[in-house]
C-alpha positions in Angstrom: 74.2 49.0 58.5 76.4 50.8 56.6 76.2 53.4 59.1 77.3 51.0 61.8 80.7 50.2 59.5 81.1 53.7 59.6 81.2 54.1 63.2 83.1 51.0 63.3 86.4 52.3 60.8 85.7 55.5 63.2 86.5 54.5 65.7 89.1 52.1 64.3 90.8 55.9 63.4 90.4 57.0 66.9 92.1 55.0 68.5 95.3 53.9 65.6 95.5 58.2 66.6 95.4 58.8 69.4 97.2 54.6 70.6 100.0 56.9 72.2 98.2 57.6 75.0 97.1 55.8 77.4 93.4 56.2 79.7 94.7 58.2 82.3 97.0 60.5 79.6 99.5 59.6 80.3 102.2 59.3 77.1 103.5 55.9 76.7 107.4 55.7 76.9 109.5 55.9 74.3 110.2 52.1 72.8 114.0 50.7 73.2 112.8 48.5 70.3 114.6 49.5 66.9 111.2 49.0 64.6 112.5 49.3 60.8 115.8 48.1 61.4 115.8 45.2 64.3 118.4 42.4 63.2 115.9 39.9 65.3 112.8 40.5 64.3 113.2 41.8 60.9 113.0 39.5 57.7 112.3 40.0 54.1 109.9 38.1 51.8 110.2 37.8 48.0 107.0 38.5 46.2 107.2 39.1 41.8 111.0 40.6 42.3 110.1 42.8 44.8 111.7 42.5 48.5 109.4 42.8 51.3 110.1 44.0 54.9 108.6 42.7 58.1 109.5 42.4 61.9 107.4 39.3 63.5 107.2 40.2 67.5 105.5 37.6 70.4 104.1 34.5 70.2 100.4 32.6 69.3 98.2 33.6 66.3 99.5 36.4 64.2 97.7 39.7 63.9 99.2 41.1 60.9 99.9 45.3 60.9 99.9 47.2 57.7 100.4 50.9 57.9 99.3 52.9 54.9 99.3 56.9 53.5 103.1 57.0 53.7 103.5 55.9 56.9 106.4 53.6 58.0 106.7 50.9 60.4 108.0 53.2 63.1 104.4 54.5 62.9 102.9 51.5 64.5 104.8 50.8 68.0 
């Protein structure tokens, strides 16, 4: 079971790492959405006196993407 979890985690990291390239090797076109500074999609939540910025896109059930390791919202596009 532990090796399966490691395999899934490795696959997930690979998808994130190489996610900017489509299956045919073509780069994904640069987005015109101003991620990280989108006045229409950006919101703040206040928790324990800390303002947390987030952006909401699309419809349907929510999918939460959290960056890590010094990343930012721009890295999630």
